[in-house]
C-alpha positions in Angstrom: 14.4 0.1 -5.2 13.3 3.7 -5.4 16.5 5.6 -5.9 14.7 8.9 -5.3 14.0 7.8 -1.7 17.7 6.8 -1.2 18.9 10.2 -2.5 16.3 12.1 -0.5 17.3 10.5 2.8 21.0 11.1 2.1 20.1 14.7 1.2 18.4 15.1 4.6 21.5 13.9 6.3 23.8 16.3 4.5 21.4 19.2 5.1 21.2 18.4 8.9 24.9 17.8 9.2 26.4 20.5 7.0 23.7 23.1 6.5 23.5 26.4 8.3 20.5 25.3 10.3 20.7 22.3 12.6 17.2 21.2 13.6 16.6 19.7 17.0 13.8 17.4 15.8 13.4 15.6 12.5 9.8 14.4 11.8 9.8 11.6 9.3 6.8 10.1 7.4 6.4 6.5 6.2 9.0 4.2 4.7 10.4 6.8 2.2 12.3 8.6 4.9 12.5 6.1 7.7 16.1 5.0 7.0 17.3 8.3 8.3 17.6 7.5 12.0 19.7 4.4 11.4 22.0 6.2 8.9 22.6 9.0 11.3 23.4 6.7 14.2 25.7 4.6 12.0 27.7 7.7 11.0 27.9 8.8 14.6 29.3 5.4 15.6 31.7 5.2 12.7 33.1 8.7 13.3 32.2 10.0 9.8 30.6 13.1 11.2 33.9 14.5 12.2 35.1 15.6 15.7 36.0 19.3 15.4 32.6 20.6 14.6 30.3 17.9 16.0 26.6 18.5 15.5 24.2 17.5 18.2 22.1 14.6 17.0 18.5 15.6 16.2 15.7 13.7 17.9 13.6 11.7 15.4 9.8 11.2 15.3 8.5 8.7 12.7 4.8 8.8 11.7 3.3 5.6 10.2 0.4 6.6 8.0 -0.3 3.1 6.6 1.7 0.1 7.8 0.8 -1.8 4.7 3.4 0.2 2.8 6.8 -0.6 4.1 9.4 -0.2 1.4 10.7 -3.8 1.2 13.5 -4.5 -1.3 15.8 -7.4 -2.3 18.9 -8.0 -0.3 21.2 -7.5 -3.3 20.2 -3.9 -3.4 21.2 -3.1 0.2 24.8 -2.0 -0.8 23.2 1.0 -2.5 23.0 2.6 0.9 26.7 2.2 1.5 26.0 0.7 4.9 27.8 -2.3 6.5 26.2 -5.7 6.0 26.3 -5.9 9.8 23.0 -4.0 9.8 21.4 -6.7 7.7 20.0 -8.7 10.6 16.7 -9.2 12.3 17.5 -6.6 15.0 17.7 -3.8 12.5 16.1 -4.1 9.0 16.2 -7.6 7.7 12.7 -8.9 6.9 12.3 -12.4 5.6 15.5 -12.3 3.6 14.9 -8.8 2.3 15.5 -5.4 3.8 12.6 -3.3 5.1 12.9 0.5 5.2 10.0 1.0 7.6 11.3 -1.6 10.0 14.6 0.3 10.2 12.7 3.4 11.2 10.6 1.7 13.8 13.7 0.2 15.4 15.8 3.4 15.4 13.5 6.4 15.6 13.3 8.0 19.1 9.5 8.2 19.1 6.8 6.7 16.8 3.3 7.9 16.0 0.4 6.7 14.0 -2.6 8.6 12.8 -5.1 7.5 15.4 -5.0 6.0 18.9 -6.9 2.8 17.9 -4.6 2.2 14.9 -1.6 2.4 17.3 -3.1 -0.6 19.2 -4.2 -2.5 16.1 -0.8 -2.5 14.5 0.6 -4.4 17.4 -1.7 -7.4 16.5 -1.2 -10.1 13.9 -4.4 -9.0 12.1 -3.2 -5.5 11.3 0.6 -5.6 12.0 1.6 -6.7 8.5 4.4 -8.8 9.9 5.9 -6.0 12.0 3.6 -6.4 15.1 6.5 -7.9 17.1 8.8 -5.0 16.4 6.1 -2.5 17.2 5.1 -4.3 20.4 8.7 -3.9 21.6 8.4 -0.1 21.0 4.9 0.2 22.5 6.1 2.6 25.2 7.4 5.0 22.5 4.4 4.6 20.2 1.6 7.3 20.2 -1.6 7.5 18.3 -2.6 11.1 17.2 -5.7 11.5 15.2 -5.4 13.5 12.0 -7.1 16.8 11.9 -9.2 18.7 9.4 -8.7 22.2 8.0 -12.0 23.9 9.0 -11.2 26.9 6.9 -11.6 24.6 3.9 -14.2 22.2 5.2 -17.0 24.5 6.4 -20.7 24.8 5.8 -21.0 28.6 5.9 -19.6 30.8 3.1 -18.1 27.8 1.3 -17.6 28.7 -2.4 -18.4 25.0 -3.3 -21.8 25.0 -1.6 -24.9 26.7 -3.0 -26.6 26.6 0.4 -25.1 27.6 3.7 -26.1 26.1 7.1 -24.9 25.4 10.6 -25.9 23.4 13.6 -28.7 25.9 14.4 -30.0 25.9 10.8 -29.6 22.2 10.1 -32.9 22.2 8.2 -31.2 23.9 5.3 -29.4 20.6 4.6 -32.6 19.5 2.9 -32.2 22.2 0.3 -28.6 21.2 -0.2 -29.7 17.6 -0.7 -32.3 18.7 -3.3 -29.6 20.7 -5.2 -27.3 17.7 -5.1 -30.0 15.4 -6.4 -30.7 17.8 -9.3 -27.0 18.1 -10.1 -26.5 14.3 -10.3 -29.7 13.5 -12.1 -31.5 11.8 -9.3 -35.2 12.3 -8.6 -35.5 15.4 -6.4 -37.0 14.3 -3.1 -36.2 15.9 0.2 -37.6 13.0 2.2 -35.7 10.1 0.8 -32.5 9.2 2.7 -29.3 9.7 0.8 -26.3 7.6 1.4 -22.9 8.4 0.0 -19.3 7.3 -0.3 -16.3 9.3 -1.5 -12.8 7.9 -2.0 -10.8 5.1 -3.5 -13.0 2.4 -4.9 -10.9 -0.5 -3.6 -11.3 -3.5 -1.3 -9.6 -1.7 1.6 -12.4 0.8 1.6 -15.0 -2.0 1.9 -16.3 -2.1 -1.6 -16.7 -5.9 -1.5 -19.4 -5.6 1.2 -20.7 -2.1 0.4 -21.9 -2.8 -3.2 -23.8 -6.0 -2.4 -25.4 -4.3 0.6 -26.8 -1.4 -1.4 -27.9 -3.8 -4.2 -29.8 -6.1 -1.8 -31.5 -3.2 0.0 -32.7 -1.7 -3.3 -33.8 -5.1 -4.6 -35.9 -5.4 -1.5 -37.5 -2.0 -2.2 -35.8 0.0 0.5 -36.4 3.7 -0.2 -32.9 5.2 -0.4 -30.5 6.9 -2.8 -26.8 6.2 -3.1 -24.1 8.4 -4.4 -20.5 7.3 -5.3 -17.6 9.5 -6.1 -14.0 8.3 -6.7 -11.8 6.1 -8.7 -10.0 2.8 -8.1 -10.0 -0.8 -8.9 -11.6 -1.4 -12.4 -13.4 -4.5 -11.0 -15.3 -2.4 -8.4 -15.7 0.5 -10.7 -17.6 -1.8 -13.1 -19.7 -3.2 -10.3 -20.7 0.3 -9.2 -21.6 1.2 -12.9 -23.8 -1.9 -13.1 -25.5 -0.9 -9.9 -26.4 2.5 -11.3 -27.7 0.8 -14.5 -29.9 -1.5 -12.5 -31.2 1.3 -10.3 -30.9 4.6 -12.3 -33.3 6.5 -10.2 -31.6 5.4 -7.0 -27.9 5.4 -7.7 -25.6 8.1 -9.1 -22.0 7.4 -9.9 -19.1 9.7 -10.7 -15.9 7.8 -11.5 -13.5 10.8 -11.2 -12.0 13.2 -8.8 -14.0 16.4 -8.3 -13.2 18.4 -5.2 -16.2 20.7 -5.4 -18.6 17.8 -5.8 -17.0 16.1 -2.8 -18.0 19.2 -0.7 -21.5 19.1 -2.1 -21.9 15.4 -1.5 -20.7 15.7 2.1 -23.2 18.6 2.6 -26.2 17.0 0.7 -26.0 13.4 1.9 -27.8 12.2 5.1 -25.4 9.3 5.8 -21.8 8.6 4.8 -20.7 5.0 4.4 -17.2 3.9 5.4 -17.2 0.1 5.9 -13.4 -0.1 5.6 -11.5 -3.4 6.0 -8.8 -1.3 7.7 -8.5 2.5 8.2 -5.5 4.1 9.9 -7.4 7.3 10.4 -9.8 8.3 7.6 -10.8 11.9 6.8 -14.2 11.7 5.2 -15.9 10.7 8.4 -14.4 13.9 9.9 -15.7 16.0 7.0 -19.1 14.3 7.4 -19.3 15.1 11.1 -18.6 18.8 10.4 -21.2 18.8 7.6 -23.9 17.2 9.8 -23.9 14.0 7.7 -24.1 11.0 9.9 -21.2 8.5 9.4 -21.8 4.8 9.3 -18.4 3.1 9.9 -16.6 -0.1 10.8 -15.2 0.3 14.3 -11.5 0.2 13.4 -8.6 2.7 13.4 -9.6 6.4 13.3 -13.2 5.5 12.5 -13.5 4.0 15.9 -11.9 7.0 17.6 -13.9 9.7 15.9 -17.4 8.2 15.7 -19.6 7.6 18.8 -22.3 5.0 18.4 -25.6 5.1 20.2 -24.7 1.9 22.1 -21.6 3.7 23.6 -23.2 7.0 24.6 -26.8 7.8 23.7 -26.5 11.5 24.5 -23.2 11.9 22.7 -23.9 9.7 19.7 -23.0 11.1 16.3 -23.0 8.0 14.1 -23.2 4.3 13.8 -20.6 1.5 14.1 -20.4 -2.1 13.2 -17.7 -4.6 14.0 -17.8 -7.8 11.8 -16.7 -7.3 8.2 -19.7 -8.9 6.5 -22.5 -7.8 4.3 -25.0 -8.8 6.9 -23.4 -6.7 9.6 -23.3 -3.6 7.3 -26.9 -4.1 6.2 -28.0 -4.4 9.8 -26.4 -1.1 10.8 -27.8 0.6 7.6 -31.3 -0.5 8.7 -30.7 0.9 12.1 -29.7 4.2 10.5 -32.9 4.2 8.4 -35.0 3.6 11.5 -33.3 6.6 13.2 -34.0 8.7 10.1 -37.7 8.4 10.6 -37.4 10.2 14.0 -36.3 13.7 12.8 -35.7 15.0 16.3 -33.2 12.2 17.2 -31.7 12.3 13.8 -31.0 16.0 13.9 -29.6 15.5 17.4 -27.1 13.1 15.9 -26.2 15.7 13.2 -25.7 18.5 15.7 -23.5 16.4 18.0 -21.3 15.6 15.0 -21.0 19.3 14.0 -20.1 20.2 17.6 -17.1 17.9 17.8 -13.6 19.4 17.3 -11.4 17.5 15.0 -9.4 20.6 13.8 -5.9 20.4 12.5 -5.0 22.9 15.2 -5.9 20.4 17.8 -3.8 17.8 16.1 -0.9 20.3 15.9 -1.1 20.8 19.7 -0.7 17.1 20.3 2.4 17.0 18.1 3.8 20.0 19.9 3.4 18.1 23.1 5.2 15.1 21.6 8.1 17.3 20.4 8.5 18.6 23.9 8.7 15.0 25.1 11.6 14.2 22.7 13.6 17.1 24.2 13.4 15.3 27.6 14.9 12.1 26.1 18.5 12.0 27.2 21.3 10.8 25.0 21.9 7.9 27.4 18.3 6.8 26.9 18.6 7.0 23.2 21.7 4.8 23.2 20.0 2.3 25.4 17.1 2.0 23.0 19.2 1.9 19.9 20.1 -1.6 18.6 23.8 -2.2 18.3 25.1 -4.1 15.3 
């Protein structure tokens, strides 16, 4: 197993127990720290904390960023934690004959959060639960979805050092200039009228590359007037497919297989549409950047993508993007064609852009939600905690 995780969790315990500062709340993230609640409760029960200078147990909040990563290890490594084998059961952390760090946290943390309300619902199903849906369903009353936020001091369209052109919702027309500068930078034909689609991020199946690449290829083969920009790194298989696409359509496809923060800003600002056809997406951030930059997101209606993007079929006046539901090439192509149809009506298209720029997905708003959750943990009595805790 990852010994650095083991030592880190034990260091947290020693800091909380013996340090000069005794926190009231410990906020844990993902499997790397999720063993802490169980270890603390075990030491409470075993009396190893001592009796003369007892420290009030901290409340614990565990955030699950991506349930696919759980920290599962062979049973023979469990003694490294110096915990009794009595905990190695289905009620605590046993998982198909191995031990599961994240499961231990889900069982023993006081409150649980995920990074979007929709993902909190999805992980209680067999499709997205990764084998832990039953455990999460039992804790559903303690499970909260809080959408991630964006730092608008960094992701802004005015006085942004990464952007050669500034604009806002009232001067949305300047995005055309930004698009032309982007086309010039990436070696695409400079054309302010052609719609530009983009994707930034990991080039992997989870992000929908197996339906995105063939969709763009088929549209271009059929003569659809569009340009496509890809920035990111990932699976060599999909990287090579993206490269082949740019070789087939050099005047329509620009590819950068690297990480370039400044270019990411310019793509978000210069593109007309942002494609996120993810197979699953706990929250997603690029759709939030896109909305703030007036770039219309096209997303699969899952996780945080569903929570942050409003489709025209849901609310015509409040629409800021497009959604599709079935994970197929045909479904993605259909929604892209819808977007292209909208693009022809500049009044409606700019209305979508402005609606996106007006939405507030700031990190400050997210912090306020977590502050409310922390206050809720303070109202949890010790008796309630003991009732929720599984006994060995």
